[in-house]
C-alpha positions as CSV (number, residue, x, y, z in Angstrom):
1,M,-51.4,-109.2,-133.6
2,K,-55.2,-109.4,-133.5
3,L,-57.3,-107.8,-130.8
4,K,-58.3,-111.3,-129.4
5,E,-54.6,-112.1,-129.0
6,L,-53.9,-108.8,-127.2
7,Y,-56.5,-109.6,-124.6
8,K,-54.4,-112.3,-123.0
9,Y,-51.5,-109.9,-122.3
10,N,-53.3,-108.3,-119.4
11,G,-50.5,-108.3,-116.8
12,Q,-52.4,-110.9,-114.7
13,N,-51.2,-114.3,-113.5
14,G,-47.7,-113.8,-114.7
15,E,-48.7,-112.7,-118.2
16,K,-46.9,-109.7,-119.8
17,A,-48.8,-106.4,-120.0
18,Y,-49.3,-105.1,-123.5
19,I,-51.3,-102.1,-124.6
20,A,-52.2,-100.9,-128.1
21,Y,-52.2,-97.3,-129.3
22,K,-52.7,-96.1,-132.9
23,G,-52.0,-99.6,-134.4
24,K,-48.8,-100.3,-132.3
25,V,-48.5,-102.7,-129.4
26,Y,-46.4,-101.6,-126.5
27,D,-44.9,-103.7,-123.7
28,V,-45.6,-101.9,-120.4
29,T,-44.8,-105.0,-118.2
30,N,-42.0,-103.4,-116.3
31,S,-43.6,-100.0,-115.8
32,K,-44.4,-99.0,-112.2
33,R,-47.4,-97.1,-113.6
34,W,-48.8,-100.4,-115.0
35,K,-48.6,-102.5,-111.9
36,N,-50.5,-105.8,-112.4
37,G,-51.5,-104.5,-115.8
38,V,-53.6,-101.6,-114.5
39,H,-52.8,-97.9,-114.9
40,M,-54.2,-95.3,-112.4
41,G,-56.9,-97.8,-111.3
42,R,-58.8,-97.4,-114.6
43,H,-57.0,-98.4,-117.8
44,K,-56.3,-102.1,-118.2
45,S,-53.6,-103.7,-120.3
46,G,-54.5,-106.2,-122.9
47,E,-56.7,-103.6,-124.7
48,D,-56.6,-101.0,-127.5
49,L,-56.3,-97.7,-125.5
50,T,-56.2,-95.4,-128.6
51,D,-59.5,-93.7,-127.6
52,F,-58.6,-93.4,-123.9
53,L,-55.0,-92.0,-124.4
54,A,-56.3,-89.5,-126.9
55,L,-58.2,-87.9,-124.1
56,A,-55.5,-88.3,-121.4
57,P,-54.0,-85.1,-119.8
58,H,-50.5,-86.2,-121.0
59,T,-49.3,-86.7,-124.6
60,D,-48.4,-89.9,-126.3
61,E,-44.7,-89.0,-125.8
62,V,-44.8,-91.1,-122.7
63,L,-45.1,-94.2,-124.8
64,K,-41.7,-93.7,-126.5
65,S,-40.0,-95.2,-123.5
66,F,-41.8,-98.6,-124.1
67,E,-40.8,-101.2,-126.6
68,V,-43.0,-101.7,-129.6
69,V,-43.5,-105.5,-129.8
70,D,-46.0,-105.8,-132.6
71,T,-48.7,-104.0,-134.7
72,L,-52.4,-104.3,-134.1
73,E,-54.7,-105.7,-136.8
74,V,-58.0,-103.8,-136.5
75,E,-61.1,-104.7,-138.4
76,E,-63.3,-101.7,-138.6
77,S,-67.0,-102.4,-138.2
78,S,-69.8,-100.0,-138.9
79,A,-70.2,-99.6,-135.1
80,T,-66.5,-98.7,-134.8
81,K,-66.9,-96.1,-137.5
82,T,-69.9,-94.6,-135.8
83,K,-68.1,-94.5,-132.5
84,E,-65.1,-92.8,-134.1
85,A,-67.5,-90.2,-135.6
86,L,-69.0,-89.6,-132.2
87,I,-65.6,-89.2,-130.6
88,S,-64.7,-86.6,-133.2
89,L,-67.9,-84.7,-132.5
90,Y,-67.3,-85.0,-128.7
91,K,-63.8,-83.6,-129.0
92,K,-65.2,-80.6,-131.0
93,F,-68.1,-79.7,-128.8
94,H,-67.2,-81.2,-125.4
95,P,-70.9,-81.5,-124.4
96,H,-70.5,-83.0,-120.9
97,P,-67.9,-80.5,-119.6
98,V,-70.0,-77.6,-121.0
99,L,-73.4,-78.9,-119.7
100,I,-72.2,-79.8,-116.2
101,R,-71.4,-76.2,-115.5
102,Y,-75.1,-75.2,-115.5
103,P,-76.4,-77.4,-112.7
104,L,-73.1,-76.8,-110.8
105,G,-73.5,-73.1,-110.9
106,L,-77.3,-73.0,-110.4
107,F,-77.3,-75.3,-107.4
108,F,-74.6,-73.1,-105.9
109,F,-76.6,-70.0,-106.6
110,A,-79.8,-71.6,-105.2
111,A,-78.0,-72.5,-102.0
112,L,-76.6,-68.9,-101.7
113,M,-80.0,-67.3,-102.3
114,Q,-81.7,-69.7,-99.7
115,A,-79.0,-68.8,-97.2
116,L,-79.6,-65.1,-97.7
117,F,-83.4,-65.7,-97.3
118,L,-82.8,-67.6,-94.0
119,I,-80.7,-64.6,-92.8
120,T,-82.9,-61.8,-94.1
121,S,-86.4,-63.3,-94.5
122,L,-86.7,-61.4,-97.8
123,K,-89.0,-63.4,-100.0
124,G,-87.1,-62.3,-103.2
125,F,-84.2,-64.4,-102.1
126,D,-86.4,-67.4,-101.7
127,D,-88.0,-66.9,-105.1
128,S,-84.6,-66.7,-106.7
129,A,-83.5,-69.9,-104.8
130,I,-86.4,-72.1,-106.0
131,Y,-86.2,-70.8,-109.6
132,A,-82.5,-71.5,-109.7
133,F,-83.0,-74.9,-108.0
134,F,-85.7,-75.8,-110.5
135,A,-83.5,-74.8,-113.5
136,A,-80.5,-76.7,-112.0
137,T,-82.6,-79.9,-111.7
138,V,-83.8,-79.6,-115.3
139,M,-80.3,-78.9,-116.6
140,A,-78.9,-81.8,-114.7
141,V,-80.7,-84.2,-117.1
142,P,-78.9,-83.3,-120.3
143,A,-75.6,-83.0,-118.3
144,I,-76.0,-86.6,-117.0
145,L,-77.0,-87.9,-120.4
146,A,-73.9,-86.2,-122.0
147,G,-71.9,-87.8,-119.2
148,L,-73.2,-91.3,-120.1
149,L,-72.4,-90.6,-123.7
150,S,-68.9,-89.6,-122.8
151,W,-68.6,-92.8,-120.6
152,W,-69.6,-94.9,-123.6
153,I,-67.5,-93.4,-126.4
154,N,-64.4,-92.6,-124.4
155,Y,-64.3,-95.4,-121.7
156,D,-66.3,-98.2,-123.2
157,M,-68.5,-98.1,-120.1
158,H,-65.8,-99.6,-117.8
159,A,-67.5,-99.6,-114.4
160,T,-64.7,-98.3,-112.3
161,K,-65.3,-96.9,-108.8
162,I,-65.2,-93.3,-110.1
163,F,-67.9,-93.9,-112.7
164,K,-70.0,-95.9,-110.2
165,N,-69.8,-92.9,-107.8
166,K,-70.7,-90.4,-110.5
167,I,-73.7,-92.5,-111.7
168,T,-75.0,-93.2,-108.2
169,F,-74.7,-89.6,-107.0
170,S,-76.2,-88.3,-110.3
171,I,-79.3,-90.4,-109.6
172,I,-79.4,-89.1,-106.0
173,L,-79.0,-85.5,-107.3
174,L,-82.0,-85.9,-109.6
175,L,-84.1,-87.6,-106.9
176,I,-83.4,-84.9,-104.4
177,G,-84.1,-82.2,-107.0
178,V,-87.4,-83.6,-108.1
179,F,-88.5,-84.4,-104.5
180,N,-87.7,-80.9,-103.3
181,I,-89.6,-79.3,-106.1
182,V,-92.6,-81.5,-105.5
183,L,-92.3,-80.7,-101.8
184,R,-92.4,-76.9,-102.5
185,V,-95.3,-77.2,-105.0
186,T,-97.5,-79.3,-102.7
187,H,-96.8,-77.1,-99.6
188,P,-97.6,-73.5,-100.7
189,N,-97.3,-72.3,-97.1
190,I,-94.0,-73.9,-96.5
191,L,-92.3,-70.6,-95.6
192,A,-94.9,-69.7,-93.0
193,D,-95.0,-73.1,-91.3
194,H,-91.7,-73.6,-89.7
195,D,-92.2,-77.4,-89.3
196,F,-90.4,-80.5,-90.3
197,V,-91.3,-80.0,-94.0
198,Y,-89.7,-76.5,-93.9
199,V,-86.6,-77.9,-92.3
200,L,-86.3,-80.8,-94.8
201,Y,-86.8,-78.4,-97.8
202,N,-84.0,-76.2,-96.6
203,V,-81.7,-79.1,-95.8
204,L,-82.2,-80.7,-99.3
205,I,-81.3,-77.4,-101.1
206,F,-77.9,-77.4,-99.4
207,A,-77.5,-81.1,-99.6
208,N,-77.8,-81.1,-103.4
209,L,-75.0,-78.5,-103.6
210,L,-72.8,-81.0,-101.8
211,V,-73.9,-83.8,-104.1
212,V,-73.1,-81.9,-107.3
213,L,-69.8,-80.8,-105.9
214,F,-68.9,-84.4,-105.2
215,I,-69.8,-85.4,-108.7
216,A,-67.7,-82.7,-110.1
217,Y,-64.8,-83.7,-107.8
218,E,-65.0,-87.3,-109.1
219,G,-65.1,-86.0,-112.7
220,G,-61.9,-84.1,-111.9
221,K,-60.2,-87.4,-111.0
222,I,-60.8,-88.7,-114.5
223,T,-59.2,-85.7,-116.1
224,W,-56.3,-85.0,-113.8
225,A,-55.5,-88.3,-112.0
């Protein structure tokens, strides 16, 4: 069976639901986990899921309960080979899971230091907060880029709700980060003037912690759902 033929077996409109994995085509039509040809709200039947299932939290043992109905004929293009090489590198270095820990930890540390400053009024805590906030915003850039790379090589950029949320809130995270840094630089007396700008600055420091936690929560759904 060629990939173009596999596409029509998507479990929709009365069609059977077939998936391909490592050159074999499986019939998952009667599986409760593949209702209407969709698994966990993300993976769709009628596709070659070799790359996806290789990164799934479960092993390919789960496929043994399904009937093998055909083999998949795959024509490897240069783009496919490049993608396979990137997948191999990704599995070895795990750039996104590694890089996301920096903004996550630093935004948390910034919020903690700012909270201690608000309680004690010790400037050292405020200095620590803004430095950590700046570093977190900078480190968010490679973390987001690594996430986009992961989305491309592992999920073919399927725009599911989870990925839409992660992308949207990643943009919000960067915008808040950059805006708050500019706010601090352009208002050198922000700590002395307890006005609206002072309140906004503090609110945004704590807001970005919530944003990065939500992004991490959505990422956890991909791994453990």
